[in-house]
DRENPA-3360 file (N, C-alpha, C; in nm, 2 decimals, always signed):
BEGIN
1 = MSDGEKIL = -9.41/-1.80/+3.61/-9.31/-1.71/+3.53/-9.39/-1.71/+3.35 ~ -9.47/-1.61/+3.33/-9.46/-1.60/+3.16/-9.30/-1.59/+3.09 ~ -9.35/-1.67/+2.94/-9.19/-1.61/+2.88/-9.17/-1.45/+2.86 ~ -9.25/-1.37/+2.85/-9.28/-1.24/+2.83/-9.23/-1.19/+2.87 ~ -9.30/-1.16/+3.03/-9.23/-1.11/+3.21/-9.06/-1.18/+3.21 ~ -9.05/-1.35/+3.15/-8.92/-1.40/+3.14/-8.81/-1.33/+3.09 ~ -8.80/-1.28/+2.98/-8.80/-1.18/+2.87/-8.74/-1.03/+2.94 ~ -8.86/-0.95/+2.99/-8.89/-0.86/+3.04/-8.75/-0.80/+3.14;
9 = RKLIEPYK = -8.77/-0.94/+3.22/-8.70/-0.89/+3.40/-8.53/-0.93/+3.29 ~ -8.51/-0.96/+3.19/-8.37/-0.99/+3.16/-8.29/-0.87/+3.06 ~ -8.41/-0.76/+3.05/-8.39/-0.71/+2.99/-8.29/-0.53/+3.06 ~ -8.46/-0.55/+3.14/-8.46/-0.47/+3.30/-8.34/-0.54/+3.38 ~ -8.28/-0.64/+3.43/-8.22/-0.67/+3.54/-8.03/-0.58/+3.50 ~ -8.00/-0.56/+3.44/-7.88/-0.45/+3.45/-7.94/-0.27/+3.52 ~ -8.03/-0.23/+3.52/-8.07/-0.15/+3.53/-8.11/-0.16/+3.67 ~ -8.14/-0.22/+3.77/-8.20/-0.27/+3.86/-8.13/-0.13/+4.00;
17 = GKIILLDI = -8.19/-0.05/+4.05/-8.16/+0.04/+4.16/-8.16/+0.16/+4.05 ~ -8.22/+0.19/+3.92/-8.28/+0.34/+3.84/-8.37/+0.30/+3.85 ~ -8.47/+0.40/+3.81/-8.62/+0.44/+3.70/-8.57/+0.46/+3.63 ~ -8.72/+0.32/+3.54/-8.71/+0.26/+3.40/-8.80/+0.38/+3.34 ~ -8.80/+0.39/+3.21/-8.92/+0.41/+3.17/-8.92/+0.37/+3.04 ~ -9.00/+0.27/+3.00/-9.04/+0.21/+2.91/-9.12/+0.26/+2.82 ~ -9.06/+0.21/+2.70/-9.19/+0.27/+2.56/-9.17/+0.17/+2.44 ~ -9.29/+0.08/+2.46/-9.31/+0.09/+2.36/-9.37/+0.16/+2.22;
25 = WGTWCGPC = -9.28/+0.06/+2.12/-9.38/+0.20/+2.04/-9.28/+0.11/+1.84 ~ -9.37/+0.12/+1.75/-9.31/+0.07/+1.65/-9.30/+0.20/+1.50 ~ -9.18/+0.18/+1.44/-9.13/+0.30/+1.32/-9.30/+0.32/+1.24 ~ -9.37/+0.25/+1.26/-9.49/+0.26/+1.12/-9.63/+0.32/+1.24 ~ -9.54/+0.37/+1.36/-9.71/+0.44/+1.40/-9.66/+0.57/+1.45 ~ -9.76/+0.70/+1.35/-9.71/+0.82/+1.37/-9.72/+0.86/+1.48 ~ -9.80/+0.84/+1.60/-9.79/+0.88/+1.73/-9.69/+0.88/+1.82 ~ -9.58/+0.73/+1.79/-9.52/+0.70/+1.84/-9.34/+0.80/+1.82;
33 = KAALSHSQ = -9.36/+0.81/+1.66/-9.30/+0.91/+1.62/-9.30/+1.06/+1.65 ~ -9.44/+1.03/+1.73/-9.43/+1.22/+1.77/-9.40/+1.21/+1.84 ~ -9.42/+1.12/+1.94/-9.39/+1.14/+2.10/-9.25/+1.10/+2.11 ~ -9.17/+1.11/+2.01/-8.99/+1.10/+1.99/-8.93/+1.19/+2.00 ~ -9.01/+1.27/+1.93/-8.94/+1.36/+1.85/-8.93/+1.48/+1.93 ~ -8.97/+1.44/+2.07/-8.98/+1.51/+2.20/-8.87/+1.48/+2.29 ~ -8.80/+1.30/+2.25/-8.71/+1.29/+2.29/-8.56/+1.34/+2.41 ~ -8.54/+1.43/+2.36/-8.44/+1.55/+2.41/-8.50/+1.56/+2.53;
41 = EEYERLDP = -8.60/+1.60/+2.52/-8.61/+1.79/+2.61/-8.71/+1.68/+2.69 ~ -8.74/+1.58/+2.71/-8.78/+1.45/+2.76/-8.64/+1.40/+2.84 ~ -8.59/+1.37/+2.80/-8.40/+1.39/+2.87/-8.37/+1.45/+2.97 ~ -8.36/+1.59/+2.96/-8.30/+1.71/+3.03/-8.39/+1.73/+3.13 ~ -8.50/+1.73/+3.06/-8.64/+1.72/+3.25/-8.61/+1.66/+3.30 ~ -8.55/+1.52/+3.34/-8.54/+1.37/+3.39/-8.43/+1.35/+3.40 ~ -8.38/+1.44/+3.37/-8.19/+1.40/+3.39/-8.15/+1.39/+3.54 ~ -8.23/+1.50/+3.64/-8.21/+1.47/+3.75/-8.22/+1.37/+3.88;
49 = YDMVFLYL = -8.34/+1.29/+3.80/-8.42/+1.15/+3.83/-8.31/+1.06/+3.81 ~ -8.19/+1.02/+3.73/-8.03/+1.00/+3.59/-8.17/+0.85/+3.68 ~ -8.27/+0.83/+3.48/-8.36/+0.73/+3.48/-8.28/+0.64/+3.33 ~ -8.29/+0.55/+3.30/-8.28/+0.49/+3.18/-8.39/+0.47/+3.12 ~ -8.35/+0.49/+2.92/-8.47/+0.47/+2.94/-8.49/+0.37/+2.84 ~ -8.59/+0.28/+2.78/-8.59/+0.13/+2.79/-8.71/+0.13/+2.64 ~ -8.63/+0.15/+2.57/-8.77/+0.13/+2.49/-8.73/-0.04/+2.34 ~ -8.86/-0.02/+2.32/-8.82/-0.18/+2.29/-8.96/-0.16/+2.11;
57 = ANRSSDES = -8.91/-0.20/+2.02/-9.00/-0.18/+1.90/-9.07/-0.26/+1.81 ~ -9.19/-0.25/+1.77/-9.29/-0.36/+1.75/-9.27/-0.35/+1.60 ~ -9.28/-0.45/+1.55/-9.22/-0.49/+1.39/-9.18/-0.39/+1.31 ~ -9.12/-0.41/+1.36/-9.01/-0.29/+1.27/-8.88/-0.36/+1.23 ~ -8.86/-0.31/+1.09/-8.75/-0.33/+1.06/-8.65/-0.31/+1.09 ~ -8.53/-0.38/+1.13/-8.34/-0.33/+1.18/-8.37/-0.19/+1.10 ~ -8.35/-0.14/+0.95/-8.32/-0.04/+0.81/-8.43/+0.06/+0.89 ~ -8.59/+0.08/+0.94/-8.67/+0.17/+0.99/-8.67/+0.21/+1.09;
65 = WKNVIKEY = -8.57/+0.15/+1.21/-8.57/+0.15/+1.31/-8.46/+0.25/+1.32 ~ -8.35/+0.21/+1.27/-8.21/+0.28/+1.34/-8.23/+0.44/+1.24 ~ -8.28/+0.38/+1.17/-8.33/+0.52/+1.07/-8.42/+0.60/+1.17 ~ -8.53/+0.56/+1.21/-8.61/+0.68/+1.36/-8.52/+0.73/+1.44 ~ -8.45/+0.61/+1.51/-8.39/+0.65/+1.66/-8.28/+0.75/+1.61 ~ -8.21/+0.75/+1.49/-8.10/+0.87/+1.45/-8.19/+0.99/+1.37 ~ -8.30/+1.01/+1.36/-8.39/+1.08/+1.22/-8.41/+1.18/+1.40 ~ -8.49/+1.09/+1.54/-8.56/+1.15/+1.60/-8.45/+1.19/+1.69;
73 = NVTGDNVV = -8.32/+1.11/+1.67/-8.22/+1.19/+1.79/-8.21/+1.10/+1.93 ~ -8.32/+0.95/+1.93/-8.35/+0.88/+2.04/-8.18/+0.84/+2.09 ~ -8.14/+0.94/+2.13/-7.91/+0.83/+2.22/-7.93/+0.95/+2.31 ~ -7.88/+0.93/+2.35/-7.84/+0.88/+2.54/-7.71/+0.79/+2.61 ~ -7.64/+0.84/+2.70/-7.57/+0.74/+2.79/-7.71/+0.67/+2.89 ~ -7.83/+0.71/+2.89/-7.91/+0.59/+2.96/-8.02/+0.63/+2.87 ~ -7.98/+0.59/+2.71/-8.13/+0.54/+2.63/-8.07/+0.35/+2.57 ~ -8.15/+0.33/+2.57/-8.11/+0.21/+2.55/-8.26/+0.11/+2.48;
81 = HYNLPDEQ = -8.18/+0.05/+2.35/-8.24/+0.01/+2.23/-8.31/-0.12/+2.21 ~ -8.42/-0.21/+2.17/-8.39/-0.31/+2.13/-8.48/-0.33/+2.06 ~ -8.48/-0.47/+1.93/-8.61/-0.46/+1.84/-8.60/-0.62/+1.81 ~ -8.63/-0.67/+1.93/-8.66/-0.79/+1.92/-8.73/-0.87/+1.81 ~ -8.68/-1.04/+1.80/-8.75/-1.09/+1.76/-8.91/-1.13/+1.74 ~ -9.01/-1.02/+1.66/-9.10/-1.11/+1.67/-9.21/-1.14/+1.74 ~ -9.13/-1.28/+1.81/-9.18/-1.40/+1.92/-9.19/-1.38/+2.02 ~ -8.99/-1.33/+2.04/-8.99/-1.25/+2.22/-9.11/-1.05/+2.22;
89 = QSAVEHFL = -9.09/-1.02/+2.12/-9.12/-0.87/+2.12/-9.31/-0.92/+2.16 ~ -9.37/-1.01/+2.12/-9.48/-1.00/+2.15/-9.54/-1.10/+2.27 ~ -9.48/-1.14/+2.32/-9.46/-1.23/+2.43/-9.43/-1.11/+2.51 ~ -9.38/-1.02/+2.59/-9.33/-0.89/+2.64/-9.45/-0.83/+2.65 ~ -9.51/-0.77/+2.52/-9.63/-0.71/+2.48/-9.75/-0.75/+2.60 ~ -9.80/-0.92/+2.54/-9.90/-0.97/+2.59/-9.89/-0.98/+2.73 ~ -9.74/-1.01/+2.82/-9.72/-1.01/+2.90/-9.74/-0.84/+3.03 ~ -9.68/-0.73/+2.93/-9.72/-0.64/+2.99/-9.87/-0.58/+2.98;
97 = KVSSFPTY = -9.98/-0.64/+2.88/-10.15/-0.58/+2.82/-10.15/-0.45/+2.74 ~ -10.03/-0.47/+2.65/-10.00/-0.41/+2.51/-10.12/-0.37/+2.44 ~ -10.25/-0.30/+2.47/-10.34/-0.26/+2.36/-10.31/-0.14/+2.24 ~ -10.21/-0.05/+2.31/-10.23/+0.02/+2.21/-10.07/+0.09/+2.19 ~ -10.06/+0.17/+2.04/-9.92/+0.26/+2.11/-9.87/+0.37/+2.06 ~ -9.81/+0.47/+2.06/-9.68/+0.45/+2.21/-9.76/+0.39/+2.35 ~ -9.68/+0.27/+2.40/-9.71/+0.28/+2.53/-9.60/+0.21/+2.63 ~ -9.64/+0.32/+2.72/-9.51/+0.36/+2.88/-9.57/+0.33/+2.93;
105 = KLIDEEGN = -9.45/+0.22/+3.00/-9.44/+0.17/+3.16/-9.38/+0.28/+3.21 ~ -9.35/+0.26/+3.38/-9.29/+0.31/+3.46/-9.25/+0.14/+3.55 ~ -9.06/+0.16/+3.54/-9.04/+0.02/+3.62/-8.95/+0.14/+3.77 ~ -9.03/+0.05/+3.88/-8.92/+0.14/+3.99/-8.75/+0.04/+4.06 ~ -8.72/+0.09/+4.09/-8.58/+0.08/+4.12/-8.55/-0.07/+4.18 ~ -8.65/-0.11/+4.23/-8.63/-0.25/+4.26/-8.68/-0.37/+4.13 ~ -8.73/-0.31/+4.04/-8.84/-0.41/+3.90/-8.97/-0.37/+3.89 ~ -9.05/-0.31/+3.99/-9.17/-0.33/+3.96/-9.24/-0.22/+3.86;
113 = ILDVDAAP = -9.25/-0.35/+3.79/-9.39/-0.22/+3.66/-9.51/-0.20/+3.80 ~ -9.43/-0.11/+3.77/-9.61/+0.01/+3.83/-9.75/+0.07/+3.71 ~ -9.86/+0.01/+3.73/-10.05/+0.06/+3.69/-10.03/+0.21/+3.66 ~ -9.94/+0.28/+3.67/-9.96/+0.45/+3.71/-9.98/+0.52/+3.46 ~ -9.99/+0.60/+3.49/-9.98/+0.66/+3.33/-9.89/+0.72/+3.29 ~ -9.75/+0.67/+3.23/-9.63/+0.71/+3.24/-9.65/+0.86/+3.14 ~ -9.70/+0.84/+3.04/-9.67/+0.92/+2.88/-9.60/+1.05/+2.94 ~ -9.48/+1.01/+2.86/-9.42/+1.16/+2.87/-9.46/+1.23/+2.82;
121 = RNLNRLEQ = -9.59/+1.25/+2.77/-9.65/+1.42/+2.69/-9.75/+1.43/+2.76 ~ -9.68/+1.40/+2.90/-9.73/+1.49/+2.97/-9.66/+1.46/+3.11 ~ -9.52/+1.61/+3.08/-9.38/+1.56/+3.11/-9.39/+1.59/+3.26 ~ -9.51/+1.70/+3.32/-9.48/+1.73/+3.42/-9.53/+1.66/+3.54 ~ -9.70/+1.57/+3.49/-9.73/+1.43/+3.58/-9.55/+1.35/+3.58 ~ -9.59/+1.32/+3.46/-9.46/+1.20/+3.43/-9.28/+1.24/+3.55 ~ -9.33/+1.40/+3.52/-9.15/+1.36/+3.59/-9.28/+1.45/+3.80 ~ -9.33/+1.45/+3.79/-9.44/+1.41/+3.94/-9.41/+1.31/+4.01;
129 = LVKLMKGN = -9.45/+1.17/+3.91/-9.44/+1.05/+3.92/-9.27/+1.02/+4.05 ~ -9.18/+1.06/+3.93/-9.06/+0.95/+3.93/-8.99/+1.06/+4.07 ~ -9.08/+1.22/+4.04/-9.02/+1.26/+4.25/-9.06/+1.22/+4.32 ~ -9.19/+1.14/+4.36/-9.27/+1.10/+4.41/-9.17/+0.93/+4.47 ~ -9.16/+0.88/+4.34/-9.09/+0.72/+4.35/-8.96/+0.78/+4.41 ~ -8.90/+0.89/+4.39/-8.77/+0.87/+4.45/-8.73/+0.99/+4.56 ~ -8.86/+0.97/+4.59/-8.87/+1.10/+4.74/-8.86/+0.88/+4.87 ~ -8.95/+0.80/+4.79/-9.00/+0.72/+4.95/-8.88/+0.65/+4.92;
137 = N = -8.73/+0.69/+4.90/-8.67/+0.52/+4.92/-8.55/+0.62/+5.03;
% end
């Protein structure tokens, strides 16, 4: 297991039994912030599925990270944010083969990282994926 995998497993461990939408973003990333501006709509739409929304910030100062979260209201009972040290963030991104921002990953209730397009900008498709995952239990 790579360091990146170990770090990610530790981050998702408390949410075993729930579907997790992982969003890897940065405060410097225009498309990331554009996507974040739709967060509340995403949370409301996916609320019936009892999901966790996990955000990992890339190369973002604590101040700008907190400001963006507040500005775009990226908050809720099932919303979790991490601004990991650069070395840990890079290890996780390397493990997940992140090549662009934002990057989204869907993690099933057993902690398996699914190889699907989980971008919330296509909320209908994302909801269909989650419905399928819930239906297979």
